[in-house]
C-alpha positions in Angstrom: 93.4 78.9 81.5 91.7 82.2 81.4 94.0 84.2 83.7 97.2 82.4 84.4 99.1 85.6 85.5 102.6 84.3 84.8 103.4 80.6 85.1 106.9 79.1 84.5 108.0 75.5 84.7 110.7 73.2 83.5 109.4 70.7 81.0 110.7 67.9 78.7 109.3 67.9 75.1 108.4 64.8 73.1 112.0 64.4 72.0 113.5 64.5 75.4 114.8 68.1 75.2 114.6 70.1 78.4 113.3 73.6 78.4 111.5 76.4 80.1 107.8 76.8 79.5 106.1 80.0 80.2 102.4 80.9 80.1 101.0 84.4 80.8 97.9 86.4 80.2 95.4 89.0 81.4 91.9 88.8 82.5 89.5 88.5 79.6 92.2 87.6 77.1 93.6 84.4 75.7 96.8 83.1 77.4 100.1 83.2 75.5 102.9 80.7 75.9 106.5 80.2 75.0 108.9 77.3 75.1 112.7 77.9 75.3 114.8 74.8 74.7 117.9 74.6 76.9 121.0 72.3 76.8 120.5 70.5 80.1 118.5 70.4 83.4 121.1 72.5 85.3 120.8 75.3 82.8 117.0 75.1 82.9 117.0 75.3 86.8 119.3 78.4 86.6 117.1 80.0 84.0 113.9 79.4 86.0 115.5 80.9 89.2 116.7 83.9 87.3 113.3 84.5 85.6 111.4 84.0 88.8 113.6 86.5 90.6 113.2 89.0 87.8 109.4 88.6 87.9 109.2 89.0 91.7 111.2 92.2 91.4 108.5 93.5 89.0 105.7 92.8 91.5 104.6 89.2 90.6 103.9 87.0 93.6 104.2 83.2 94.2 100.9 81.3 94.4 
């Protein structure tokens, strides 16, 4: 991905742990990523909603 903007999703790792995966970057730069493990799916959904709401307030738009 050359320019992901900001992408967030709920994922399961190889060991079955649920977490929030984020990928972001700028045009002409390498993308960065982060995985935050969370205790369960409900917590992951709440975290995704909160993060998406925060990013929209800062000017990010849904694709």
